[in-house]
N, CA, C and O atoms as a GROMACS GRO file, in nm:
protein
  396
    1UNK      N    1   0.084  -0.117   0.000
    1UNK     CA    2   0.000   0.000   0.000
    1UNK      C    3   0.088   0.124   0.000
    1UNK      O    4   0.191   0.128   0.068
    2UNK      N    5   0.049   0.223  -0.076
    2UNK     CA    6   0.124   0.346  -0.090
    2UNK      C    7   0.077   0.450   0.012
    2UNK      O    8  -0.041   0.455   0.049
    3UNK      N    9   0.171   0.530   0.057
    3UNK     CA   10   0.137   0.639   0.149
    3UNK      C   11   0.199   0.767   0.095
    3UNK      O   12   0.301   0.763   0.026
    4UNK      N   13   0.139   0.880   0.125
    4UNK     CA   14   0.191   1.009   0.082
    4UNK      C   15   0.300   1.056   0.175
    4UNK      O   16   0.283   1.060   0.297
    5UNK      N   17   0.414   1.092   0.117
    5UNK     CA   18   0.527   1.141   0.194
    5UNK      C   19   0.556   1.283   0.149
    5UNK      O   20   0.577   1.308   0.030
    6UNK      N   21   0.559   1.376   0.243
    6UNK     CA   22   0.589   1.516   0.211
    6UNK      C   23   0.740   1.535   0.211
    6UNK      O   24   0.809   1.502   0.308
    7UNK      N   25   0.792   1.588   0.099
    7UNK     CA   26   0.934   1.619   0.090
    7UNK      C   27   0.948   1.766   0.050
    7UNK      O   28   0.858   1.822  -0.012
    8UNK      N   29   1.060   1.826   0.087
    8UNK     CA   30   1.085   1.966   0.052
    8UNK      C   31   1.210   1.973  -0.035
    8UNK      O   32   1.315   1.918  -0.002
    9UNK      N   33   1.194   2.042  -0.147
    9UNK     CA   34   1.306   2.063  -0.239
    9UNK      C   35   1.306   2.210  -0.275
    9UNK      O   36   1.207   2.262  -0.327
   10UNK      N   37   1.415   2.277  -0.248
   10UNK     CA   38   1.427   2.421  -0.270
   10UNK      C   39   1.307   2.497  -0.213
   10UNK      O   40   1.247   2.581  -0.280
   11UNK      N   41   1.275   2.465  -0.091
   11UNK     CA   42   1.167   2.532  -0.017
   11UNK      C   43   1.028   2.512  -0.078
   11UNK      O   44   0.935   2.586  -0.047
   12UNK      N   45   1.015   2.412  -0.164
   12UNK     CA   46   0.884   2.375  -0.217
   12UNK      C   47   0.849   2.238  -0.163
   12UNK      O   48   0.933   2.149  -0.154
   13UNK      N   49   0.723   2.223  -0.128
   13UNK     CA   50   0.680   2.094  -0.073
   13UNK      C   51   0.609   2.013  -0.180
   13UNK      O   52   0.528   2.064  -0.257
   14UNK      N   53   0.643   1.884  -0.183
   14UNK     CA   54   0.583   1.790  -0.275
   14UNK      C   55   0.536   1.669  -0.194
   14UNK      O   56   0.604   1.628  -0.100
   15UNK      N   57   0.423   1.614  -0.230
   15UNK     CA   58   0.376   1.491  -0.168
   15UNK      C   59   0.393   1.380  -0.271
   15UNK      O   60   0.337   1.384  -0.380
   16UNK      N   61   0.471   1.280  -0.232
   16UNK     CA   62   0.504   1.170  -0.322
   16UNK      C   63   0.450   1.041  -0.261
   16UNK      O   64   0.469   1.016  -0.142
   17UNK      N   65   0.386   0.961  -0.340
   17UNK     CA   66   0.337   0.832  -0.293
   17UNK      C   67   0.447   0.728  -0.299
   17UNK      O   68   0.518   0.716  -0.399
   18UNK      N   69   0.462   0.653  -0.192
   18UNK     CA   70   0.560   0.544  -0.191
   18UNK      C   71   0.518   0.441  -0.086
   18UNK      O   72   0.435   0.467   0.001
   19UNK      N   73   0.578   0.323  -0.098
   19UNK     CA   74   0.552   0.217  -0.002
   19UNK      C   75   0.623   0.253   0.129
   19UNK      O   76   0.727   0.319   0.126
   20UNK      N   77   0.568   0.211   0.242
   20UNK     CA   78   0.630   0.245   0.371
   20UNK      C   79   0.778   0.203   0.379
   20UNK      O   80   0.859   0.274   0.437
   21UNK      N   81   0.811   0.088   0.322
   21UNK     CA   82   0.950   0.041   0.329
   21UNK      C   83   1.043   0.120   0.238
   21UNK      O   84   1.165   0.106   0.248
   22UNK      N   85   0.988   0.204   0.150
   22UNK     CA   86   1.070   0.286   0.060
   22UNK      C   87   1.082   0.431   0.108
   22UNK      O   88   1.152   0.512   0.047
   23UNK      N   89   1.014   0.462   0.218
   23UNK     CA   90   1.010   0.601   0.268
   23UNK      C   91   1.149   0.657   0.298
   23UNK      O   92   1.182   0.768   0.256
   24UNK      N   93   1.230   0.582   0.369
   24UNK     CA   94   1.363   0.629   0.406
   24UNK      C   95   1.448   0.659   0.282
   24UNK      O   96   1.517   0.760   0.277
   25UNK      N   97   1.442   0.571   0.182
   25UNK     CA   98   1.518   0.592   0.058
   25UNK      C   99   1.468   0.715  -0.016
   25UNK      O  100   1.548   0.791  -0.071
   26UNK      N  101   1.336   0.735  -0.019
   26UNK     CA  102   1.278   0.853  -0.085
   26UNK      C  103   1.325   0.980  -0.016
   26UNK      O  104   1.364   1.077  -0.082
   27UNK      N  105   1.321   0.980   0.116
   27UNK     CA  106   1.363   1.099   0.191
   27UNK      C  107   1.511   1.128   0.169
   27UNK      O  108   1.551   1.244   0.158
   28UNK      N  109   1.593   1.023   0.164
   28UNK     CA  110   1.736   1.041   0.138
   28UNK      C  111   1.759   1.096  -0.002
   28UNK      O  112   1.842   1.184  -0.023
   29UNK      N  113   1.683   1.044  -0.099
   29UNK     CA  114   1.695   1.094  -0.237
   29UNK      C  115   1.652   1.240  -0.245
   29UNK      O  116   1.714   1.319  -0.316
   30UNK      N  117   1.547   1.276  -0.173
   30UNK     CA  118   1.501   1.414  -0.172
   30UNK      C  119   1.605   1.507  -0.111
   30UNK      O  120   1.627   1.617  -0.161
   31UNK      N  121   1.671   1.462  -0.004
   31UNK     CA  122   1.777   1.544   0.057
   31UNK      C  123   1.893   1.563  -0.040
   31UNK      O  124   1.948   1.673  -0.052
   32UNK      N  125   1.930   1.456  -0.110
   32UNK     CA  126   2.038   1.464  -0.209
   32UNK      C  127   2.002   1.562  -0.320
   32UNK      O  128   2.081   1.648  -0.356
   33UNK      N  129   1.881   1.548  -0.374
   33UNK     CA  130   1.837   1.636  -0.482
   33UNK      C  131   1.830   1.781  -0.435
   33UNK      O  132   1.872   1.872  -0.507
   34UNK      N  133   1.779   1.803  -0.316
   34UNK     CA  134   1.771   1.938  -0.261
   34UNK      C  135   1.910   1.999  -0.250
   34UNK      O  136   1.931   2.114  -0.287
   35UNK      N  137   2.004   1.922  -0.198
   35UNK     CA  138   2.141   1.973  -0.183
   35UNK      C  139   2.203   2.005  -0.319
   35UNK      O  140   2.268   2.108  -0.336
   36UNK      N  141   2.182   1.917  -0.416
   36UNK     CA  142   2.237   1.942  -0.550
   36UNK      C  143   2.174   2.066  -0.612
   36UNK      O  144   2.244   2.148  -0.671
   37UNK      N  145   2.044   2.078  -0.598
   37UNK     CA  146   1.977   2.193  -0.658
   37UNK      C  147   2.018   2.323  -0.589
   37UNK      O  148   2.033   2.426  -0.655
   38UNK      N  149   2.038   2.319  -0.459
   38UNK     CA  150   2.084   2.438  -0.388
   38UNK      C  151   2.225   2.476  -0.434
   38UNK      O  152   2.256   2.594  -0.449
   39UNK      N  153   2.309   2.375  -0.457
   39UNK     CA  154   2.444   2.402  -0.506
   39UNK      C  155   2.443   2.464  -0.645
   39UNK      O  156   2.523   2.553  -0.674
   40UNK      N  157   2.354   2.418  -0.730
   40UNK     CA  158   2.344   2.471  -0.866
   40UNK      C  159   2.287   2.613  -0.863
   40UNK      O  160   2.337   2.702  -0.932
   41UNK      N  161   2.184   2.632  -0.782
   41UNK     CA  162   2.121   2.765  -0.774
   41UNK      C  163   2.214   2.866  -0.711
   41UNK      O  164   2.217   2.982  -0.751
   42UNK      N  165   2.292   2.821  -0.612
   42UNK     CA  166   2.384   2.912  -0.544
   42UNK      C  167   2.310   3.030  -0.484
   42UNK      O  168   2.205   3.015  -0.421
   43UNK      N  169   2.367   3.147  -0.503
   43UNK     CA  170   2.307   3.269  -0.448
   43UNK      C  171   2.202   3.328  -0.540
   43UNK      O  172   2.136   3.426  -0.504
   44UNK      N  173   2.184   3.271  -0.658
   44UNK     CA  174   2.088   3.324  -0.754
   44UNK      C  175   1.947   3.273  -0.721
   44UNK      O  176   1.901   3.174  -0.778
   45UNK      N  177   1.882   3.341  -0.631
   45UNK     CA  178   1.748   3.301  -0.588
   45UNK      C  179   1.644   3.316  -0.700
   45UNK      O  180   1.534   3.263  -0.690
   46UNK      N  181   1.680   3.386  -0.805
   46UNK     CA  182   1.587   3.408  -0.915
   46UNK      C  183   1.596   3.296  -1.020
   46UNK      O  184   1.518   3.295  -1.115
   47UNK      N  185   1.689   3.205  -1.005
   47UNK     CA  186   1.703   3.096  -1.102
   47UNK      C  187   1.573   3.016  -1.106
   47UNK      O  188   1.514   2.984  -1.003
   48UNK      N  189   1.529   2.984  -1.228
   48UNK     CA  190   1.403   2.912  -1.246
   48UNK      C  191   1.415   2.771  -1.187
   48UNK      O  192   1.512   2.700  -1.210
   49UNK      N  193   1.314   2.734  -1.111
   49UNK     CA  194   1.312   2.603  -1.044
   49UNK      C  195   1.330   2.490  -1.145
   49UNK      O  196   1.410   2.399  -1.124
   50UNK      N  197   1.255   2.497  -1.257
   50UNK     CA  198   1.262   2.387  -1.354
   50UNK      C  199   1.398   2.379  -1.419
   50UNK      O  200   1.446   2.268  -1.447
   51UNK      N  201   1.463   2.491  -1.445
   51UNK     CA  202   1.598   2.490  -1.504
   51UNK      C  203   1.698   2.427  -1.407
   51UNK      O  204   1.780   2.344  -1.446
   52UNK      N  205   1.691   2.466  -1.281
   52UNK     CA  206   1.779   2.410  -1.179
   52UNK      C  207   1.753   2.260  -1.167
   52UNK      O  208   1.848   2.182  -1.153
   53UNK      N  209   1.626   2.219  -1.171
   53UNK     CA  210   1.590   2.077  -1.160
   53UNK      C  211   1.646   1.996  -1.277
   53UNK      O  212   1.698   1.886  -1.257
   54UNK      N  213   1.637   2.051  -1.398
   54UNK     CA  214   1.688   1.980  -1.516
   54UNK      C  215   1.840   1.966  -1.508
   54UNK      O  216   1.893   1.859  -1.537
   55UNK      N  217   1.909   2.071  -1.469
   55UNK     CA  218   2.055   2.064  -1.457
   55UNK      C  219   2.094   1.962  -1.351
   55UNK      O  220   2.187   1.883  -1.372
   56UNK      N  221   2.025   1.963  -1.237
   56UNK     CA  222   2.054   1.865  -1.130
   56UNK      C  223   2.028   1.724  -1.180
   56UNK      O  224   2.107   1.633  -1.154
   57UNK      N  225   1.918   1.704  -1.251
   57UNK     CA  226   1.885   1.571  -1.304
   57UNK      C  227   1.991   1.524  -1.403
   57UNK      O  228   2.032   1.408  -1.400
   58UNK      N  229   2.035   1.614  -1.491
   58UNK     CA  230   2.140   1.577  -1.587
   58UNK      C  231   2.271   1.543  -1.516
   58UNK      O  232   2.339   1.447  -1.554
   59UNK      N  233   2.306   1.619  -1.414
   59UNK     CA  234   2.429   1.589  -1.338
   59UNK      C  235   2.419   1.453  -1.270
   59UNK      O  236   2.513   1.374  -1.274
   60UNK      N  237   2.305   1.426  -1.207
   60UNK     CA  238   2.286   1.297  -1.140
   60UNK      C  239   2.285   1.183  -1.241
   60UNK      O  240   2.340   1.076  -1.214
   61UNK      N  241   2.222   1.203  -1.357
   61UNK     CA  242   2.219   1.099  -1.460
   61UNK      C  243   2.360   1.071  -1.512
   61UNK      O  244   2.395   0.956  -1.537
   62UNK      N  245   2.440   1.175  -1.528
   62UNK     CA  246   2.578   1.156  -1.572
   62UNK      C  247   2.657   1.075  -1.469
   62UNK      O  248   2.736   0.989  -1.505
   63UNK      N  249   2.635   1.103  -1.341
   63UNK     CA  250   2.701   1.026  -1.235
   63UNK      C  251   2.658   0.880  -1.238
   63UNK      O  252   2.742   0.790  -1.223
   64UNK      N  253   2.528   0.855  -1.256
   64UNK     CA  254   2.478   0.718  -1.262
   64UNK      C  255   2.543   0.645  -1.379
   64UNK      O  256   2.586   0.530  -1.364
   65UNK      N  257   2.552   0.711  -1.494
   65UNK     CA  258   2.615   0.648  -1.610
   65UNK      C  259   2.762   0.619  -1.585
   65UNK      O  260   2.812   0.514  -1.626
   66UNK      N  261   2.831   0.709  -1.519
   66UNK     CA  262   2.972   0.686  -1.487
   66UNK      C  263   2.987   0.566  -1.393
   66UNK      O  264   3.076   0.484  -1.411
   67UNK      N  265   2.899   0.556  -1.294
   67UNK     CA  266   2.904   0.442  -1.202
   67UNK      C  267   2.874   0.312  -1.276
   67UNK      O  268   2.936   0.210  -1.248
   68UNK      N  269   2.780   0.316  -1.369
   68UNK     CA  270   2.747   0.196  -1.448
   68UNK      C  271   2.867   0.150  -1.530
   68UNK      O  272   2.899   0.032  -1.533
   69UNK      N  273   2.933   0.246  -1.596
   69UNK     CA  274   3.052   0.210  -1.676
   69UNK      C  275   3.160   0.150  -1.586
   69UNK      O  276   3.225   0.052  -1.623
   70UNK      N  277   3.179   0.210  -1.469
   70UNK     CA  278   3.279   0.158  -1.375
   70UNK      C  279   3.242   0.018  -1.330
   70UNK      O  280   3.328  -0.070  -1.324
   71UNK      N  281   3.115  -0.004  -1.300
   71UNK     CA  282   3.069  -0.135  -1.257
   71UNK      C  283   3.087  -0.238  -1.367
   71UNK      O  284   3.130  -0.351  -1.342
   72UNK      N  285   3.054  -0.200  -1.491
   72UNK     CA  286   3.072  -0.292  -1.603
   72UNK      C  287   3.218  -0.329  -1.619
   72UNK      O  288   3.250  -0.444  -1.647
   73UNK      N  289   3.308  -0.232  -1.601
   73UNK     CA  290   3.452  -0.259  -1.609
   73UNK      C  291   3.495  -0.355  -1.500
   73UNK      O  292   3.574  -0.446  -1.525
   74UNK      N  293   3.443  -0.336  -1.382
   74UNK     CA  294   3.478  -0.426  -1.270
   74UNK      C  295   3.421  -0.565  -1.294
   74UNK      O  296   3.486  -0.665  -1.263
   75UNK      N  297   3.300  -0.573  -1.351
   75UNK     CA  298   3.240  -0.704  -1.381
   75UNK      C  299   3.324  -0.776  -1.485
   75UNK      O  300   3.345  -0.897  -1.475
   76UNK      N  301   3.373  -0.702  -1.586
   76UNK     CA  302   3.459  -0.764  -1.688
   76UNK      C  303   3.588  -0.815  -1.625
   76UNK      O  304   3.632  -0.926  -1.656
   77UNK      N  305   3.648  -0.736  -1.538
   77UNK     CA  306   3.770  -0.780  -1.469
   77UNK      C  307   3.744  -0.904  -1.386
   77UNK      O  308   3.823  -0.998  -1.388
   78UNK      N  309   3.634  -0.905  -1.315
   78UNK     CA  310   3.598  -1.019  -1.231
   78UNK      C  311   3.576  -1.143  -1.317
   78UNK      O  312   3.621  -1.252  -1.281
   79UNK      N  313   3.506  -1.128  -1.428
   79UNK     CA  314   3.481  -1.241  -1.518
   79UNK      C  315   3.612  -1.297  -1.572
   79UNK      O  316   3.630  -1.419  -1.577
   80UNK      N  317   3.703  -1.210  -1.610
   80UNK     CA  318   3.834  -1.257  -1.660
   80UNK      C  319   3.911  -1.327  -1.549
   80UNK      O  320   3.975  -1.430  -1.572
   81UNK      N  321   3.905  -1.272  -1.428
   81UNK     CA  322   3.975  -1.334  -1.314
   81UNK      C  323   3.918  -1.472  -1.282
   81UNK      O  324   3.994  -1.566  -1.256
   82UNK      N  325   3.787  -1.485  -1.285
   82UNK     CA  326   3.722  -1.615  -1.258
   82UNK      C  327   3.758  -1.714  -1.368
   82UNK      O  328   3.787  -1.830  -1.339
   83UNK      N  329   3.756  -1.669  -1.493
   83UNK     CA  330   3.792  -1.759  -1.604
   83UNK      C  331   3.936  -1.805  -1.589
   83UNK      O  332   3.966  -1.922  -1.613
   84UNK      N  333   4.026  -1.716  -1.549
   84UNK     CA  334   4.166  -1.752  -1.528
   84UNK      C  335   4.180  -1.853  -1.415
   84UNK      O  336   4.254  -1.951  -1.427
   85UNK      N  337   4.109  -1.830  -1.305
   85UNK     CA  338   4.112  -1.926  -1.194
   85UNK      C  339   4.057  -2.061  -1.235
   85UNK      O  340   4.111  -2.165  -1.196
   86UNK      N  341   3.950  -2.062  -1.313
   86UNK     CA  342   3.894  -2.188  -1.362
   86UNK      C  343   3.995  -2.265  -1.446
   86UNK      O  344   4.008  -2.387  -1.432
   87UNK      N  345   4.066  -2.194  -1.533
   87UNK     CA  346   4.169  -2.260  -1.615
   87UNK      C  347   4.278  -2.320  -1.527
   87UNK      O  348   4.323  -2.432  -1.551
   88UNK      N  349   4.319  -2.246  -1.425
   88UNK     CA  350   4.423  -2.296  -1.335
   88UNK      C  351   4.375  -2.418  -1.257
   88UNK      O  352   4.449  -2.515  -1.241
   89UNK      N  353   4.251  -2.414  -1.209
   89UNK     CA  354   4.195  -2.528  -1.136
   89UNK      C  355   4.186  -2.649  -1.227
   89UNK      O  356   4.221  -2.760  -1.188
   90UNK      N  357   4.138  -2.628  -1.351
   90UNK     CA  358   4.128  -2.738  -1.447
   90UNK      C  359   4.266  -2.797  -1.476
   90UNK      O  360   4.281  -2.918  -1.485
   91UNK      N  361   4.367  -2.711  -1.489
   91UNK     CA  362   4.503  -2.760  -1.516
   91UNK      C  363   4.555  -2.839  -1.398
   91UNK      O  364   4.618  -2.943  -1.415
   92UNK      N  365   4.528  -2.789  -1.276
   92UNK     CA  366   4.574  -2.862  -1.157
   92UNK      C  367   4.502  -2.996  -1.143
   92UNK      O  368   4.564  -3.096  -1.108
   93UNK      N  369   4.372  -2.998  -1.170
   93UNK     CA  370   4.297  -3.123  -1.164
   93UNK      C  371   4.345  -3.222  -1.269
   93UNK      O  372   4.357  -3.342  -1.243
   94UNK      N  373   4.373  -3.172  -1.387
   94UNK     CA  374   4.423  -3.259  -1.495
   94UNK      C  375   4.561  -3.314  -1.458
   94UNK      O  376   4.590  -3.431  -1.481
   95UNK      N  377   4.646  -3.228  -1.401
   95UNK     CA  378   4.780  -3.273  -1.362
   95UNK      C  379   4.770  -3.375  -1.249
   95UNK      O  380   4.846  -3.472  -1.246
   96UNK      N  381   4.678  -3.352  -1.155
   96UNK     CA  382   4.662  -3.442  -1.042
   96UNK      C  383   4.603  -3.576  -1.090
   96UNK      O  384   4.642  -3.681  -1.039
   97UNK      N  385   4.510  -3.574  -1.185
   97UNK     CA  386   4.450  -3.696  -1.237
   97UNK      C  387   4.550  -3.778  -1.316
   97UNK      O  388   4.538  -3.900  -1.324
   98UNK      N  389   4.650  -3.712  -1.373
   98UNK     CA  390   4.752  -3.782  -1.452
   98UNK      C  391   4.857  -3.852  -1.366
   98UNK      O  392   4.942  -3.922  -1.420
   99UNK      N  393   4.853  -3.834  -1.238
   99UNK     CA  394   4.954  -3.896  -1.149
   99UNK      C  395   4.923  -4.039  -1.122
   99UNK      O  396   4.997  -4.106  -1.049
   0.00000   0.00000   0.00000
């Protein structure tokens, strides 16, 4: 069941529906977005909310993409390492079976 959660972003209140077990994550995401938007807006209180929101969203999306690329690189490294270990184990088993 969904419940309404009030969050504040750049001094604006929004009510977002979420499951009770997702509330903490939503609130943390709202705090992160608020901080990013405040950093982008800086002292320019006249900056349009939607423009600041789009820039913050693009910055966060770029970070997500960078993390994904890094994760894919690590997965590739891990896969190569596992394949190498498998070859070594197979070689050791073959050598041991030949005794």
